N, C-alpha and C positions, 0 to 999 in steps of 0.2 A: 774962852774963843778954840782953846784947842778941842775941850770935848766937843762942842760944836761942829768943829771940823770932821773931829773923830767919827762921828754919827750921821755926819753927810756923804763921808767915804764908804762906810759900810753899808748906808742904804743904796749907794751906787753899786756896791760890789753886789750885793742881793737882786738888784734889777739884772745886772750883766749874768747874773749865773739863771735866770728865769727866762731871760732873752735867748739863752744860750740851750737850755732845757728844752724851749719851744720849739725853737729851729729847728736841732736833732728829731723832736719826736715827730715837725712837718715832713722831715726829710725821711724818714723812717716810713712814715705814714703814705708817704710817696711815693718811696721803693716797693714797698709791699702794693699798693694799686697800679703799680707799674707792672710787675711780678702775674696778681691777680689776673690785670686781663691779658698780658699776651698768654696765661695758661687760657684762658680763658677762649681766645684767637685761634689758639692751637684745636684745643678740643672742637670749636668751631668748625677749622679746616676738615680736622679727622672727620667730624661730621658728613660733610659735603661731599668729602672724599666716598664717604660707605653709602652716600645716598645716588653719586652718581653710579659706583658701579651698581645698586640695586635698579638703577632705573634701565640700563643696560643688560643685566638680567630679565625683565619684566619685558622689555622689549622682546630679547630673544624668544623669548617662550611664548609671547603676542604672537612672533613669526611663525612660529614651531605648530601655534594653534590655528592658524590661516591655514597651515599648510596641509594641518589634520583636516582640517572641513574642508577646503576646496578637494582632495584628495579623495575623504568622505561622500561627495556630490557627482564627482566624475564616477566612481564605481557604482552608485544607486543609479544613476544615469544608463553608466553601462547595462548593467544589472536589466534595468526593466527594456535596454533595447532590446538584450537578447533575448527576453520575454517577451515580446512583441512578438521578433522577428519566428522565434519558436509556434507564435501561436498563429501566426499569417503562415508558414510552413505548414503548419497542422492543417488550416484551412484550407489552402489549394490542394494538399494529398486526399483530404476529405471529399472534394467539389471534383477532384480528378477521379476518385474511387465511384464515387456518386453517378459520375456522368459514364464510366465503363460500364455499372452496374446497371445502368438504363439499359445500355448498348447490348448488353446481354441479354437480357431481360425479352429486347423486343427481340433479340434473334431466338432465343427460346420457341418465342410464340409462334414465329415463323418456320420454324421447325417442328412444333407444334402439330401446325396447319395439314403441311407437307406428311406431317405422317399420318393424320387423320384421315386426309383423303385418301391417303396410300391405302391404307388398312378399308377404309371402303370400297376402292377398285377390287383391291384381294378380295373380299369378303363377298362381292356381287360374281365373283368367278369360279365353276364348280367342272369338275370332269364333262358332267350332261349339257350344259350349256354354258361353255364357255366365255368368258368377257370379251367381246371380239376388240373392242378398246387394248385392252391389255396384249391380245393375240394378232395382230391386222395379217399375220403370216395364212392366217386361217380364212382371208377372205379373197373369193378369184378376182380378177379385175372385173368379172360382169356384176358378181352380187357387189362389189362392192359399189361399182354407181346405180346398183339396184336399194343397196344398203342404203346409200346417202337421200335417197328418194321413193321411200318406201313409205313413207307417209303421204305420197301424193297416186299411189298406185294404189294404194289401200281406200282409198275416197275413192278412185275409180269402179272398181268391183263392185262398192255396194252401191254403187249407183246405177250397176247395171244390172243389177240383183243377180248374179253369176253365186256367187258367196258369201257367207256374210262375213263380216271383217274379222279378223283377229285380232286380239287385244298385242300392240305393239306394246314390246318391255322398254320401260323405260330404265333409259343409263343416267347414272349419278352424273350430274354437271360437273366440268372441268373446276379444279380448284383455282382461282386466282389471288395471289397474294396480291396486298394493298400494300402498298408503301404504309409505313411508321408515321401515325399524324405525328407534327411538331406542338409538341402544348406552346401557347404563347400566353402572354399576360400583360395586362393593361390597370395603371395604377389607380385605386382610389383616390382621389386627393383628399378627400374627409379623413379617412384614415390616415392618409400619409402628415396632411396639418397635425393632427392627433400626436400623431408618433415623434415627431419635430419637435415638439412644445415639452412631449416629456421629455427628451434626451437632451433637453437645457439641463434639469433637473433631476436626472434616472432617482426612482425609488419604487420597493418594491407595496407599497400603499394602495389604497383607492382611491385617493385624493385626485388624481389628475385622470381627464377624462379617458384617457389611453387607455390604464390600465381597470377603469368600472366598466369599460367595456369589454373588454377580455372576458375578466372576472362575469360578466351577464352573459356573454355569447360563447365563450369556450371551456373557463373553467371552471365553471359551476358548475354546467349542463354536466362534462366528462367525467366529474368527481360524484356527479349523486346517483347513489348506488340504494337499491331497497331498504338496507337496514343505514339508515340516515342517520343513525347518530355515531356509527364508526365512521359514516363516511364524513363527517365531520372532524374526526379525528384524524383521519389522513389527509384532510385537507390540510389540517393546522401543523401537521408533521412535513409535508409537503413544505408548506410556506416558510415555516422554521430551517431546513435542510436536517431534519432527525430521522428521515422516515429511511429504514432498512430493505431493502430485496435480496434475497435471496435462494440460492435454488436449494430442496428437499428432496432427500432417497426417497424411491418409493415405496420401501419398506418401511420407510416412517411414517407414512401418510395411514391416519386412522380411518377405518373401515368402514364404510359405511350400509355396505350392500353384503347381504349372507352369502349369495352364489356368486364368489368372484369367480371370474374366469382365469383360468390357468394358462397356461402357455405350451403349446404342445411338441415342443421342443424334447431334445435329451438331455441337455440341461435341466430342465425343469426351471426355467425361470418364473417369477409371479409375475403376471402380467396385470397393467396399467388397473389402477384398485380407484374408483371414482369417490371423491369426498366432496362434501359441500364448501362451497364460497363462501366466505364469512362476509363479503360483499354483495351479490344478489341473491345468496341461500342459496344458490340453486345445484343440485347433483352434476359436478364438472371433474376434467383431471388437473386436479391443482399440482402442477411441479413447483410452486414457489410459494414462500410464508413472507409475511410483512412482521414489521416489531418497530415501534412507534416511541423513539424517543428511549427513555431509559425506560421503559417498562419490561418488565421479563414476560409479557405474552405476545405468543405470535399467532398470526391468523391467516390459514391459508388462501390463498386468491388462485382462480382461475386466471386463463392465460386471456380472456378480454379483460378482462380488470387489473390484469397484470400492464395490458399493453395501455389501458389508459391511465392508469397513475404514471408508467414511464415516458407517456407522452405529453404530463401537464410537466414530470421530472426534468424532462430536455428543455421547456421552457423556460422553465425558473433558473437552468443553470446558466442559459444565455444572455437570458435578463443581468443575472448577474455580473453575467462578464462584461456587458456593455457597465453599468452601476460600476464596477470594479475602474474599469479605462483598460480595462484588456483588448480588447475590438477594435481596430484602428481600421475599418472599413470605414468608406464614405459612407453617410446617414441612406442611400438608394438602397445598400446591399444591405445593412443592417437590416432594412424595413421589409423587403423581401423576406431575406432569413425567419423572421420573424412571421411571418404570413404563411412562408412554408411549416413551421413549430404549430402555427392556430390549425393549418390545414390538419397533420397530423394527429391535434387532438380529436378532431370535428371526423375525421377517419376512425381513430379510436370508438369513439361514442357512437360509430352508427353501426360498431359490432366486426369493423376489420382489421385482422391482425394476423404480422406475418406469424408463423410456426417452423422450429425447428425440423428440419429432417432428420430422419435415423435416427 
């Protein structure tokens, strides 16, 4: 009986120890979990704080970027506005200069007409037979009246048969300066409609009716020379904006005439030597030469050929300005400027050009 009691007590003690051990393990595990969760919470809080700092930094950098973009846009707009202002001022100055040039040319024409008339009057007056229009003091009161009616007196004498009529000396008519005619213009509605259609999407190719017409009526004829192959190369270089025109020294011109005329002055300068124009093939005084793109060859051209090439280059320059948005005039002013450039091409094609005096 005592043995059975002892065995049961030992079993109870063993079970109590097991319970104590399990409870202590649970307590330890609970403490470990709590510590682990606390560490994780601290790490999470630290990560959140770091993310907030990074968000603030990103926001600051985004504001800096937006500010820089805004400043760049304002700077670009101001640069374009300044460029447009410069172009407008240049166009205004060019128009004023052209107007002054036209007025000066008109005055020169009037003065030349007056000088020509005066020369005519002076040449018809000699000591033996002075021109009485230049010397009215030579006329007596009686002769002045008879001078006014000399024609009638001559006819009366001829009718009576007294004396044969003496031929009257014809006096040069007085020169009357006509007022300068004012150029007027009227818009062609078909051309203007083609220009407006082209202006919506400006380009240099021939897809539009506007450019096809100008190529057919102006550019093609203006750049059509005797040397057709070189003419095509010149047109291609003008279209690609790779043609160079430069003046040449007269001593650098190749001679084609054996009997070159020497200047008769004391310095012994060589007079202008004619050479063949590479485009027309005619012997002309070639003061300029052209270079096509990156090629090393130079071609000497006559003043007329240079004027035709320059007229086409001026047209393409203005068209490129319109295409790049540098011309801020209204459509009608652009159209009339294009028409003026077309007229220059036509005039140059007909052989008219300006020469440098002196």
